[in-house]
mmCIF file as gemmi writes it, N, C-alpha and C atoms, coordinates in Angstrom:
data_model
loop_
_atom_site.group_PDB
_atom_site.id
_atom_site.type_symbol
_atom_site.label_atom_id
_atom_site.label_alt_id
_atom_site.label_comp_id
_atom_site.label_asym_id
_atom_site.label_entity_id
_atom_site.label_seq_id
_atom_site.pdbx_PDB_ins_code
_atom_site.Cartn_x
_atom_site.Cartn_y
_atom_site.Cartn_z
_atom_site.occupancy
_atom_site.B_iso_or_equiv
_atom_site.pdbx_formal_charge
_atom_site.auth_seq_id
_atom_site.auth_asym_id
_atom_site.pdbx_PDB_model_num
ATOM 1 N N . UNK Axp A 1 ? 1.181 -1.144 0.211 1 0 ? 1 A 1
ATOM 2 C CA . UNK Axp A 1 ? -0.243 -0.195 -0.174 1 0 ? 1 A 1
ATOM 3 C C . UNK Axp A 1 ? 1.208 1.063 0.127 1 0 ? 1 A 1
ATOM 4 N N . UNK Axp A 2 ? 0.893 1.946 -0.955 1 0 ? 2 A 1
ATOM 5 C CA . UNK Axp A 2 ? 1.378 3.589 -0.975 1 0 ? 2 A 1
ATOM 6 C C . UNK Axp A 2 ? 1.248 4.428 -0.187 1 0 ? 2 A 1
ATOM 7 N N . UNK Axp A 3 ? -0.207 4.543 -0.327 1 0 ? 3 A 1
ATOM 8 C CA . UNK Axp A 3 ? -0.797 5.629 0.702 1 0 ? 3 A 1
ATOM 9 C C . UNK Axp A 3 ? -1.909 5.122 1.461 1 0 ? 3 A 1
ATOM 10 N N . UNK Axp A 4 ? -2.044 5.818 2.691 1 0 ? 4 A 1
ATOM 11 C CA . UNK Axp A 4 ? -2.914 5.457 3.607 1 0 ? 4 A 1
ATOM 12 C C . UNK Axp A 4 ? -4.477 5.094 3.024 1 0 ? 4 A 1
ATOM 13 N N . UNK Axp A 5 ? -4.935 4.174 3.423 1 0 ? 5 A 1
ATOM 14 C CA . UNK Axp A 5 ? -6.334 4.008 2.72 1 0 ? 5 A 1
ATOM 15 C C . UNK Axp A 5 ? -6.598 3.805 1.079 1 0 ? 5 A 1
ATOM 16 N N . UNK Axp A 6 ? -5.535 3.593 0.336 1 0 ? 6 A 1
ATOM 17 C CA . UNK Axp A 6 ? -5.144 3.266 -1.032 1 0 ? 6 A 1
ATOM 18 C C . UNK Axp A 6 ? -5.307 1.487 -1.113 1 0 ? 6 A 1
ATOM 19 N N . UNK Axp A 7 ? -6.314 1.22 -1.52 1 0 ? 7 A 1
ATOM 20 C CA . UNK Axp A 7 ? -6.661 -0.321 -1.854 1 0 ? 7 A 1
ATOM 21 C C . UNK Axp A 7 ? -7.059 -0.439 -3.228 1 0 ? 7 A 1
ATOM 22 N N . UNK Axp A 8 ? -6.538 -1.298 -3.89 1 0 ? 8 A 1
ATOM 23 C CA . UNK Axp A 8 ? -7.415 -1.886 -4.994 1 0 ? 8 A 1
ATOM 24 C C . UNK Axp A 8 ? -6.59 -1.37 -6.033 1 0 ? 8 A 1
ATOM 25 N N . UNK Axp A 9 ? -7.33 -0.851 -7.321 1 0 ? 9 A 1
ATOM 26 C CA . UNK Axp A 9 ? -6.681 -0.487 -8.378 1 0 ? 9 A 1
ATOM 27 C C . UNK Axp A 9 ? -7.127 1.356 -8.492 1 0 ? 9 A 1
ATOM 28 N N . UNK Axp A 10 ? -6.103 1.889 -9.166 1 0 ? 10 A 1
ATOM 29 C CA . UNK Axp A 10 ? -6.059 3.386 -9.358 1 0 ? 10 A 1
ATOM 30 C C . UNK Axp A 10 ? -7.331 3.729 -10.236 1 0 ? 10 A 1
ATOM 31 N N . UNK Axp A 11 ? -8.201 4.849 -9.678 1 0 ? 11 A 1
ATOM 32 C CA . UNK Axp A 11 ? -8.655 5.293 -10.598 1 0 ? 11 A 1
ATOM 33 C C . UNK Axp A 11 ? -8.645 6.767 -10.674 1 0 ? 11 A 1
ATOM 34 N N . UNK Axp A 12 ? -9.29 7.662 -11.751 1 0 ? 12 A 1
ATOM 35 C CA . UNK Axp A 12 ? -9.1 8.927 -11.506 1 0 ? 12 A 1
ATOM 36 C C . UNK Axp A 12 ? -9.835 9.599 -10.106 1 0 ? 12 A 1
ATOM 37 N N . UNK Axp A 13 ? -10.746 8.795 -9.823 1 0 ? 13 A 1
ATOM 38 C CA . UNK Axp A 13 ? -11.591 9.603 -8.36 1 0 ? 13 A 1
ATOM 39 C C . UNK Axp A 13 ? -10.525 9.445 -7.237 1 0 ? 13 A 1
ATOM 40 N N . UNK Axp A 14 ? -9.609 8.192 -7.54 1 0 ? 14 A 1
ATOM 41 C CA . UNK Axp A 14 ? -8.699 8.101 -6.08 1 0 ? 14 A 1
ATOM 42 C C . UNK Axp A 14 ? -7.186 9.119 -6.463 1 0 ? 14 A 1
ATOM 43 N N . UNK Axp A 15 ? -7.199 8.881 -7.685 1 0 ? 15 A 1
ATOM 44 C CA . UNK Axp A 15 ? -6.134 10.006 -7.897 1 0 ? 15 A 1
ATOM 45 C C . UNK Axp A 15 ? -6.392 11.203 -7.343 1 0 ? 15 A 1
ATOM 46 N N . UNK Axp A 16 ? -7.798 11.458 -7.655 1 0 ? 16 A 1
ATOM 47 C CA . UNK Axp A 16 ? -8.115 13.166 -7.41 1 0 ? 16 A 1
ATOM 48 C C . UNK Axp A 16 ? -7.82 13.293 -6.023 1 0 ? 16 A 1
ATOM 49 N N . UNK Axp A 17 ? -8.299 12.488 -5.282 1 0 ? 17 A 1
ATOM 50 C CA . UNK Axp A 17 ? -8.135 12.417 -3.601 1 0 ? 17 A 1
ATOM 51 C C . UNK Axp A 17 ? -7.004 12.369 -3.092 1 0 ? 17 A 1
ATOM 52 N N . UNK Axp A 18 ? -5.896 11.782 -3.797 1 0 ? 18 A 1
ATOM 53 C CA . UNK Axp A 18 ? -4.551 11.507 -3.422 1 0 ? 18 A 1
ATOM 54 C C . UNK Axp A 18 ? -3.823 12.851 -3.727 1 0 ? 18 A 1
ATOM 55 N N . UNK Axp A 19 ? -4.035 13.128 -4.982 1 0 ? 19 A 1
ATOM 56 C CA . UNK Axp A 19 ? -3.568 14.543 -5.384 1 0 ? 19 A 1
ATOM 57 C C . UNK Axp A 19 ? -3.928 15.89 -4.955 1 0 ? 19 A 1
ATOM 58 N N . UNK Axp A 20 ? -5.27 15.775 -4.082 1 0 ? 20 A 1
ATOM 59 C CA . UNK Axp A 20 ? -6.015 17 -3.712 1 0 ? 20 A 1
ATOM 60 C C . UNK Axp A 20 ? -6.314 17.962 -4.945 1 0 ? 20 A 1
ATOM 61 N N . UNK Axp A 21 ? -6.874 17.126 -5.909 1 0 ? 21 A 1
ATOM 62 C CA . UNK Axp A 21 ? -7.266 18.14 -7.237 1 0 ? 21 A 1
ATOM 63 C C . UNK Axp A 21 ? -8.308 17.844 -7.914 1 0 ? 21 A 1
ATOM 64 N N . UNK Axp A 22 ? -9.014 18.354 -8.943 1 0 ? 22 A 1
ATOM 65 C CA . UNK Axp A 22 ? -10.423 18.183 -9.377 1 0 ? 22 A 1
ATOM 66 C C . UNK Axp A 22 ? -10.378 17.003 -10.055 1 0 ? 22 A 1
ATOM 67 N N . UNK Axp A 23 ? -11.61 16.329 -10.553 1 0 ? 23 A 1
ATOM 68 C CA . UNK Axp A 23 ? -11.309 15.082 -11.226 1 0 ? 23 A 1
ATOM 69 C C . UNK Axp A 23 ? -10.819 15.39 -12.763 1 0 ? 23 A 1
ATOM 70 N N . UNK Axp A 24 ? -11.12 16.365 -13.336 1 0 ? 24 A 1
ATOM 71 C CA . UNK Axp A 24 ? -10.725 16.763 -14.679 1 0 ? 24 A 1
ATOM 72 C C . UNK Axp A 24 ? -9.24 16.889 -14.546 1 0 ? 24 A 1
ATOM 73 N N . UNK Axp A 25 ? -8.45 17.086 -13.542 1 0 ? 25 A 1
ATOM 74 C CA . UNK Axp A 25 ? -7.202 17.368 -13.592 1 0 ? 25 A 1
ATOM 75 C C . UNK Axp A 25 ? -6.635 16.259 -13.188 1 0 ? 25 A 1
ATOM 76 N N . UNK Axp A 26 ? -7.277 15.343 -12.248 1 0 ? 26 A 1
ATOM 77 C CA . UNK Axp A 26 ? -6.645 13.759 -12.409 1 0 ? 26 A 1
ATOM 78 C C . UNK Axp A 26 ? -6.511 13.123 -13.451 1 0 ? 26 A 1
ATOM 79 N N . UNK Axp A 27 ? -7.81 13.179 -14.452 1 0 ? 27 A 1
ATOM 80 C CA . UNK Axp A 27 ? -7.89 12.813 -15.584 1 0 ? 27 A 1
ATOM 81 C C . UNK Axp A 27 ? -6.494 13.132 -16.668 1 0 ? 27 A 1
ATOM 82 N N . UNK Axp A 28 ? -6.492 14.276 -16.705 1 0 ? 28 A 1
ATOM 83 C CA . UNK Axp A 28 ? -5.222 14.86 -17.362 1 0 ? 28 A 1
ATOM 84 C C . UNK Axp A 28 ? -4.151 14.233 -16.758 1 0 ? 28 A 1
ATOM 85 N N . UNK Axp A 29 ? -3.66 14.123 -15.481 1 0 ? 29 A 1
ATOM 86 C CA . UNK Axp A 29 ? -2.619 13.53 -15.046 1 0 ? 29 A 1
ATOM 87 C C . UNK Axp A 29 ? -2.614 12.31 -15.404 1 0 ? 29 A 1
ATOM 88 N N . UNK Axp A 30 ? -3.416 11.283 -15.399 1 0 ? 30 A 1
ATOM 89 C CA . UNK Axp A 30 ? -3.217 9.812 -15.707 1 0 ? 30 A 1
ATOM 90 C C . UNK Axp A 30 ? -2.815 9.807 -17.113 1 0 ? 30 A 1
ATOM 91 N N . UNK Axp A 31 ? -3.697 10.649 -18.013 1 0 ? 31 A 1
ATOM 92 C CA . UNK Axp A 31 ? -3.45 10.368 -19.586 1 0 ? 31 A 1
ATOM 93 C C . UNK Axp A 31 ? -1.896 10.882 -19.777 1 0 ? 31 A 1
ATOM 94 N N . UNK Axp A 32 ? -1.651 12.084 -19.387 1 0 ? 32 A 1
ATOM 95 C CA . UNK Axp A 32 ? 0.013 11.948 -19.34 1 0 ? 32 A 1
ATOM 96 C C . UNK Axp A 32 ? 0.858 11.304 -18.872 1 0 ? 32 A 1
ATOM 97 N N . UNK Axp A 33 ? 0.63 10.672 -17.918 1 0 ? 33 A 1
ATOM 98 C CA . UNK Axp A 33 ? 1.237 9.41 -17.335 1 0 ? 33 A 1
ATOM 99 C C . UNK Axp A 33 ? 1.361 8.04 -18.319 1 0 ? 33 A 1
ATOM 100 N N . UNK Axp A 34 ? 0.057 8.208 -18.893 1 0 ? 34 A 1
ATOM 101 C CA . UNK Axp A 34 ? -0.177 7.085 -19.927 1 0 ? 34 A 1
ATOM 102 C C . UNK Axp A 34 ? 0.513 7.35 -21.149 1 0 ? 34 A 1
ATOM 103 N N . UNK Axp A 35 ? 0.597 8.635 -21.659 1 0 ? 35 A 1
ATOM 104 C CA . UNK Axp A 35 ? 1.402 8.955 -22.431 1 0 ? 35 A 1
ATOM 105 C C . UNK Axp A 35 ? 2.728 8.925 -22.354 1 0 ? 35 A 1
ATOM 106 N N . UNK Axp A 36 ? 3.564 9.193 -21.35 1 0 ? 36 A 1
ATOM 107 C CA . UNK Axp A 36 ? 4.845 8.881 -20.964 1 0 ? 36 A 1
ATOM 108 C C . UNK Axp A 36 ? 5.096 7.493 -20.602 1 0 ? 36 A 1
ATOM 109 N N . UNK Axp A 37 ? 4.049 6.393 -20.949 1 0 ? 37 A 1
ATOM 110 C CA . UNK Axp A 37 ? 4.684 5.006 -20.518 1 0 ? 37 A 1
ATOM 111 C C . UNK Axp A 37 ? 4.828 4.81 -19.437 1 0 ? 37 A 1
ATOM 112 N N . UNK Axp A 38 ? 3.981 5.15 -18.062 1 0 ? 38 A 1
ATOM 113 C CA . UNK Axp A 38 ? 3.967 4.922 -16.633 1 0 ? 38 A 1
ATOM 114 C C . UNK Axp A 38 ? 2.762 4.406 -16.346 1 0 ? 38 A 1
ATOM 115 N N . UNK Axp A 39 ? 2.076 4.518 -16.644 1 0 ? 39 A 1
ATOM 116 C CA . UNK Axp A 39 ? 0.735 3.947 -16.524 1 0 ? 39 A 1
ATOM 117 C C . UNK Axp A 39 ? 0.177 3.108 -17.85 1 0 ? 39 A 1
ATOM 118 N N . UNK Axp A 40 ? -0.792 2.103 -17.759 1 0 ? 40 A 1
ATOM 119 C CA . UNK Axp A 40 ? -1.645 1.428 -18.859 1 0 ? 40 A 1
ATOM 120 C C . UNK Axp A 40 ? -3.03 1.63 -18.333 1 0 ? 40 A 1
ATOM 121 N N . UNK Axp A 41 ? -3.92 1.475 -19.032 1 0 ? 41 A 1
ATOM 122 C CA . UNK Axp A 41 ? -5.185 1.371 -18.982 1 0 ? 41 A 1
ATOM 123 C C . UNK Axp A 41 ? -5.862 0.201 -18.744 1 0 ? 41 A 1
ATOM 124 N N . UNK Axp A 42 ? -6.216 -0.533 -17.928 1 0 ? 42 A 1
ATOM 125 C CA . UNK Axp A 42 ? -6.725 -1.628 -17.821 1 0 ? 42 A 1
ATOM 126 C C . UNK Axp A 42 ? -8.163 -1.617 -18.826 1 0 ? 42 A 1
ATOM 127 N N . UNK Axp A 43 ? -8.571 -2.958 -19.049 1 0 ? 43 A 1
ATOM 128 C CA . UNK Axp A 43 ? -9.571 -3.657 -20.093 1 0 ? 43 A 1
ATOM 129 C C . UNK Axp A 43 ? -11.171 -3.133 -19.423 1 0 ? 43 A 1
ATOM 130 N N . UNK Axp A 44 ? -11.473 -2.788 -18.401 1 0 ? 44 A 1
ATOM 131 C CA . UNK Axp A 44 ? -12.525 -2.241 -18.08 1 0 ? 44 A 1
ATOM 132 C C . UNK Axp A 44 ? -12.587 -0.951 -18.619 1 0 ? 44 A 1
ATOM 133 N N . UNK Axp A 45 ? -13.864 -0.494 -18.86 1 0 ? 45 A 1
ATOM 134 C CA . UNK Axp A 45 ? -14.067 0.58 -19.448 1 0 ? 45 A 1
ATOM 135 C C . UNK Axp A 45 ? -15.218 1.288 -18.413 1 0 ? 45 A 1
ATOM 136 N N . UNK Axp A 46 ? -15.695 2.389 -18.94 1 0 ? 46 A 1
ATOM 137 C CA . UNK Axp A 46 ? -17.035 3.352 -18.54 1 0 ? 46 A 1
ATOM 138 C C . UNK Axp A 46 ? -16.342 3.912 -17.113 1 0 ? 46 A 1
ATOM 139 N N . UNK Axp A 47 ? -17.469 3.315 -16.269 1 0 ? 47 A 1
ATOM 140 C CA . UNK Axp A 47 ? -17.243 4.197 -14.795 1 0 ? 47 A 1
ATOM 141 C C . UNK Axp A 47 ? -16.207 2.814 -14.144 1 0 ? 47 A 1
ATOM 142 N N . UNK Axp A 48 ? -16.269 2.12 -14.602 1 0 ? 48 A 1
ATOM 143 C CA . UNK Axp A 48 ? -14.809 0.983 -14.056 1 0 ? 48 A 1
ATOM 144 C C . UNK Axp A 48 ? -13.507 1.02 -14.548 1 0 ? 48 A 1
ATOM 145 N N . UNK Axp A 49 ? -13.494 2.067 -15.492 1 0 ? 49 A 1
ATOM 146 C CA . UNK Axp A 49 ? -12.129 2.398 -15.993 1 0 ? 49 A 1
ATOM 147 C C . UNK Axp A 49 ? -10.751 2.871 -14.783 1 0 ? 49 A 1
ATOM 148 N N . UNK Axp A 50 ? -9.974 1.557 -14.844 1 0 ? 50 A 1
ATOM 149 C CA . UNK Axp A 50 ? -9.078 1.871 -13.848 1 0 ? 50 A 1
ATOM 150 C C . UNK Axp A 50 ? -7.266 1.577 -14.588 1 0 ? 50 A 1
ATOM 151 N N . UNK Axp A 51 ? -6.294 1.634 -13.853 1 0 ? 51 A 1
ATOM 152 C CA . UNK Axp A 51 ? -5.012 1.853 -14.305 1 0 ? 51 A 1
ATOM 153 C C . UNK Axp A 51 ? -4.061 1.165 -13.668 1 0 ? 51 A 1
ATOM 154 N N . UNK Axp A 52 ? -2.922 0.431 -13.931 1 0 ? 52 A 1
ATOM 155 C CA . UNK Axp A 52 ? -1.894 -0.032 -13.412 1 0 ? 52 A 1
ATOM 156 C C . UNK Axp A 52 ? -0.428 0.532 -13.859 1 0 ? 52 A 1
ATOM 157 N N . UNK Axp A 53 ? 0.262 0.351 -13.319 1 0 ? 53 A 1
ATOM 158 C CA . UNK Axp A 53 ? 1.463 0.58 -13.374 1 0 ? 53 A 1
ATOM 159 C C . UNK Axp A 53 ? 1.951 -0.172 -14.783 1 0 ? 53 A 1
ATOM 160 N N . UNK Axp A 54 ? 2.827 0.448 -15.648 1 0 ? 54 A 1
ATOM 161 C CA . UNK Axp A 54 ? 3.342 -0.429 -16.941 1 0 ? 54 A 1
ATOM 162 C C . UNK Axp A 54 ? 4.609 -0.979 -16.208 1 0 ? 54 A 1
ATOM 163 N N . UNK Axp A 55 ? 4.605 -2.156 -16.854 1 0 ? 55 A 1
ATOM 164 C CA . UNK Axp A 55 ? 5.795 -3.017 -16.624 1 0 ? 55 A 1
ATOM 165 C C . UNK Axp A 55 ? 6.797 -2.39 -17.517 1 0 ? 55 A 1
ATOM 166 N N . UNK Axp A 56 ? 8.02 -2.252 -16.585 1 0 ? 56 A 1
ATOM 167 C CA . UNK Axp A 56 ? 9.524 -1.733 -17.075 1 0 ? 56 A 1
ATOM 168 C C . UNK Axp A 56 ? 10.454 -2.687 -17.643 1 0 ? 56 A 1
ATOM 169 N N . UNK Axp A 57 ? 10.723 -2.372 -18.768 1 0 ? 57 A 1
ATOM 170 C CA . UNK Axp A 57 ? 11.961 -3.107 -19.154 1 0 ? 57 A 1
ATOM 171 C C . UNK Axp A 57 ? 13.144 -2.535 -19.269 1 0 ? 57 A 1
ATOM 172 N N . UNK Axp A 58 ? 13.956 -3.404 -18.69 1 0 ? 58 A 1
ATOM 173 C CA . UNK Axp A 58 ? 15.574 -3.156 -18.712 1 0 ? 58 A 1
ATOM 174 C C . UNK Axp A 58 ? 16.123 -3.21 -20.135 1 0 ? 58 A 1
ATOM 175 N N . UNK Axp A 59 ? 16.74 -2.33 -20.847 1 0 ? 59 A 1
ATOM 176 C CA . UNK Axp A 59 ? 17.316 -2.39 -21.829 1 0 ? 59 A 1
ATOM 177 C C . UNK Axp A 59 ? 18.938 -2.318 -21.646 1 0 ? 59 A 1
ATOM 178 N N . UNK Axp A 60 ? 19.481 -2.3 -20.793 1 0 ? 60 A 1
ATOM 179 C CA . UNK Axp A 60 ? 20.614 -2.483 -20.473 1 0 ? 60 A 1
ATOM 180 C C . UNK Axp A 60 ? 21.295 -4.339 -20.042 1 0 ? 60 A 1
ATOM 181 N N . UNK Axp A 61 ? 21.691 -4.955 -20.557 1 0 ? 61 A 1
ATOM 182 C CA . UNK Axp A 61 ? 22.259 -5.911 -20.276 1 0 ? 61 A 1
ATOM 183 C C . UNK Axp A 61 ? 23.471 -5.919 -18.837 1 0 ? 61 A 1
ATOM 184 N N . UNK Axp A 62 ? 23.174 -6.778 -18.348 1 0 ? 62 A 1
ATOM 185 C CA . UNK Axp A 62 ? 24.316 -7.069 -17.231 1 0 ? 62 A 1
ATOM 186 C C . UNK Axp A 62 ? 25.402 -7.814 -17.567 1 0 ? 62 A 1
ATOM 187 N N . UNK Axp A 63 ? 26.341 -7.21 -17.615 1 0 ? 63 A 1
ATOM 188 C CA . UNK Axp A 63 ? 27.601 -7.535 -17.635 1 0 ? 63 A 1
ATOM 189 C C . UNK Axp A 63 ? 28.412 -8.062 -16.518 1 0 ? 63 A 1
ATOM 190 N N . UNK Axp A 64 ? 29.048 -9.144 -16.607 1 0 ? 64 A 1
ATOM 191 C CA . UNK Axp A 64 ? 30.296 -9.986 -15.248 1 0 ? 64 A 1
ATOM 192 C C . UNK Axp A 64 ? 31.396 -9.373 -15.78 1 0 ? 64 A 1
């Protein structure tokens, strides 16, 4: 758990509460993070739309 009381999937409503911003600003923030590859939109849509952290891929090979 990253924040007190944060359980489950990230939604724009939860982001608005965490960031103490309007729902519109929360959605803009989330869309920006999607564009930067930080978040991905999950398959549920409509009022159930939620987001997850994108999987990070390391491009550097470990050399011994």
